[in-house]
N, C-alpha and C positions, 0 to 999 in steps of 0.2 A: 387779144384772143386769137388763136390760130384760125386760119381760114377753114380748115377741115372741121374744127370744133364748131364754128359758126354754122357751117352747112348742116351738120348733124342736128344741131339745135333747131334749125328751121324745119328740117324734115320731121323731127319729133313734134314740133308745134303744129304741123299740118296733119298729124296722124288721125285726128278725129274729124277732119273735114276741111273744106276751103276756108281761108282767111285772107284778108288783105294784109299788107306789110305791117301796119301799125298794130293790128290785132295779133299778128304772129309774134311781134316783139313783146307784147303784153303777156302772151302765153309763155314765152321764154323767161320773162321776168318771174312769173309764178313758179316755174320749174327750178330756176337757178338763183333767184334773189337779185338779179341784175339784168338790165337790158343790153342788147348789142348796140355798139356805137353805130352812127348812121353809115359810116364807111364800111364797117364789117358787115352790116345787114345788106347793104346794096351789093357788095362784092359777092356775098354768099348767094343772094338771089340770082345774080347774073350767071355765076358758075353753075348753079343747080339747073337753071333753064338751059344753058348751053349743053349740059350733060344729058338733057332729056329726063331729068328727075322730077321737075315740077313743070306745070303749065299754067298759063294765065287764062282765066275765064273772061266773059264779056264784062266790060266795065271801063271806067275812065279814071285816069290819074292814080293817086295814091290809094284810092278806095277799090282799085281793081283787084278782085279776089284771085287767089292762086290755090292750086291743089296738087297733091302728089300724082304723078303718072304711075302706071303699073311698074315701071322700072324703079321709080322712087320708092314705091311700097316694098318691092323686093329688097332693095338696099337697106331700108330701115329695118325690115324684119330680120335680115341677116345680121345687121349690127346689134340688134337687141339680143338675138340668139347668142352671138359671140360674147357680148357683155355678160349675159347670164352664165355662160360657160366659165368665163374668167371669175366671176363673182362666186360661183359655186365650186371652183377648183379646190380640190382637197389638199393640195400640197402647200406647205409653207414656202414662201419665196424669200423671206427676210430672215437672216440669222437671228435667233432669239437671244435676248439678254442672257448672259452667262448664269447669273443668279437665278433668274426665272427658269432657265433650262434645268438647272440642278434640282430646284424645288419640284418642278413638274415631273422630272424623271423619278424622283423619290416616291411619287404616288402611284407609279405604274406597277402592274403585276410583275414585270421584269425585275424591277428594283426590290420589291417586297420579297420576292423569292430568294434572290442571291444574298440580300442583306440579312435575312433571317438565318440562312446557312452560315454566313460569315460570323454573325454574332454568336451563334451556338458554338462555332469552332473557337472563337476567342475565349469563351468560358470566363467571362469577367466575374470576379468575386468582390464582395464588400472589402474595402481596404486596399484594393489594387490601385496602382498608378498606371494609367492608360494613356497612350499617345495616339492621337488620330492625325496621321500625316496626310497633308493635303485635305484638310477638313472642309474646304470650300465655305459655303455660307452656314455651316454648322448644323446641317440637316440631322445628323445622327448624334451630336454631342449630348443632347438631353437624355437619350436612351442609355448611353454609356455612363453618364453621371449618375443616373438612378441606379444602375447596376453596381456602381462602386460605393454608393452611400452606405453608412453615414461617414465613414472615415477615409474613403479613397479620394483620388484626384484624377480628373480628366483634363488633358492638355491638348487643345486643338492647335495645329500648326499649318499655316498657309503662307505662301510667299506673296500673295496678292492682298494689298492693304484693304481694298474694298471688300473682298470676301471675308477677311479677318474681322473687319468692323461689323459686318452683318452677323457673323457667327458670335462675336462677343455680345452683341445686343440680344441675341436669342438665349444666351445662357447667363444673362446679367442677374437673374434671380436664383441661380444655382451656385451656392457657395463653394462647391467642390469642382467647378469647371472654370477653365481659363483658356484664353486664346492668345497665341503669339504670332507675330509676323516674322517668319524666318525661312531660311533655305533648308529643305529637308535633307540636304547633303552636309549641313553644318549646324546640327541642332544645338541650341543653347541649353543643353541638359547634361548633367554629369554622367560619367560612365556608370553602368550597372545600376541605374536608378529607376528603370521602368519594368513593370511586370508584364504588360501587354502593349503591343503596337499593331495598328491596323492601317492598311491602305485600301482605298476604294476607288478603283479606276484611275489611280494616280500614276502608276508606273508606265502606262501606255504613253504618257506625255513627257516624262523627264528626259534630260539629256544623257544621264549616266545611271542606268539601273543598278549595276554593281556597286556604284558609289553610295546609293541610297541604302542598299542592303547592308553594306559594310557599316554605315552609320547606325542603322537599326541594331545591328549586332553589338556595336559599341555601347549603346545606352541600355540594352536589355540586361536584366539580371540573369545569372545562371539559372536555367530552367524556365526562363521567360519565353513568351510565345509571340510570334509574328503571324498575322493572318492577312493575306493579300487576295483581293478580289479583282481580277483583271481579265479583260476579254481577249479572245482570239478572233480578230476580224477576218482572218482568212477562212473562218468557218461560216461567214455570212453567206447564206443561200437564199436567193429570191427567185421564186418560180416565174419563168417566162418561157414561151415556146422556143425562142432562140437562145440556146444554152451559151453560145459564144458571147452574146450581148450581156447576159447575166454574169458570166465570168469576168467580162471586161469591167463591168461596174464594180464588182468586188475587188478585182485587181487594182483598180484605181484607188479605192479606199485604203487598201493595204500599202500601196506604193506611195501615195501622195497625201492622204488626208490625216492618217494617224502615224505619229512618229515611230512608236514601237508597237506596230499593229498585231504582232503575234506573240507578245510578251506573256500572254496567258499560258501558252504551251511551254514557254522557255523557263518559267519561274522555278519548277523543281530543280532543274540543272543549275540555274543561277544562284538559288538559295544554298544548295549544297556547296557550290564553289565559294560562297561567302562564309562558310563555316557552320551553317545551320544543319539540323537534322530535319528532313521533311517527313512529317508524320501522316499527312493526308492530302489528297487532291480530289476535290469534288467538282465535277462539271455541272454547270447549271445552264440548260438550254432554254432559251426563250423562244416561243413560237408566236408569230403574229398572224392572225387571220383577218384583221381589219386594217385597211391601208392607212386610215387616219392615225391610228395608234402607232403604227410602224413609222409613219412619217415624222411624228413628234420625237422619236428616238433617233431615227436614221437620217433625217433630212434628205429625203429621196430626190426631190427636184433640185435642191441646191447642189447636192453632190453630183447629180447627173449633169448639170450645167458645167460644173468644174471638169467633169470627165470629158466633155466635148472640147472645152478649151485646152485640155492637156493632150488631146488626140487619142484618147482611149475609146471614144465613141464618135461616130459621125452624127451630124445634126439629124439626119433621117432616122438613124438607129435610136437616138435619144427620144425623139418625138414618139416613135412607135413604142418604145419601152414605157414611157410615162403614160401614154394612152392605154396600154394594156393593163398596167398596174392600177390605173384609176377605174377601169371598167370592172375588173375582178373576174372571177373570184381570186382572192389574194392570199399568198402564203409567203412568209419569210421566217428564217430562224437564224439565230446566232448563239454561240456558246461562250460562256464566261467560266473561268476556273477559279475556285476558292482553294487556295493553297495554304496549308498550315505548316509552319516551321518553328522549331524550338532551338534555343541556344544549348550548346553542349559545353561541358567543362573545358576551359582553355588549358592547354598543356604547356 
């Protein structure tokens, strides 16, 4: 055990009053499940006494009691306050599991809003063949399969085998749904075989957006429909008294975090260049008034730390930024665009 850990355990053991060394170690055992070794305990006591954090009372030998000094009490109280702050910190510090993140996002008001808009735009009918490109863990395959029943087919496609396995397990009881592990730029699907294709936050990550659009056009039937729901991360606005800091945070997201950060605004142009006719563009703006909900989507602390490492924010700016966001009141907004495009007759 590290010396500093042992010292804090001794201070904690003495919080309720004087104890001799053996009794303090017994209290530590009750707190942690194990006692300090003789060397660790002796070293901790010596260092605490030398720092003026504990003092010995009258007595002899190992039974001589000790107690916290005023300085020791202040240190212990400060440590407890700091630990409580960390334990109650609202920001996630660990990158969530990808599947868990996708499932969690699907339950948010943000996702429900744009997913409903995208599903309405897709206008799936019974008997349709529908491709869900980048289907992830299959969050939406069930709804698509029900919309195509009883004679249609839904094909989920994802390049990640783990995602595809989870998606396949979720639709195992749906006879009209299937999942493939494949590259969305090289679909194992015949030309002109699909009625509908959807992407849901896929194109912000792919290496070649025009390549995916060309492949979608290849497999869609004449009159087929492609619906894409993609964010414009440059629209991310987080309220903070220092506008330069807020802008630096967003700039870091668009420059370093997301590969195609502004693809949402680019889709109408890119779709037309791929030979589609764009029939509608619907912006869906999500507003966050509660910082915990925003953090689950935006990863505020994780991305702030990355911004510091990349030189977009100083350590002081980052600490002030996070402290302000945590105290509130909180406001953030970001816009996602649902773009509908249809195939036109090839000449």
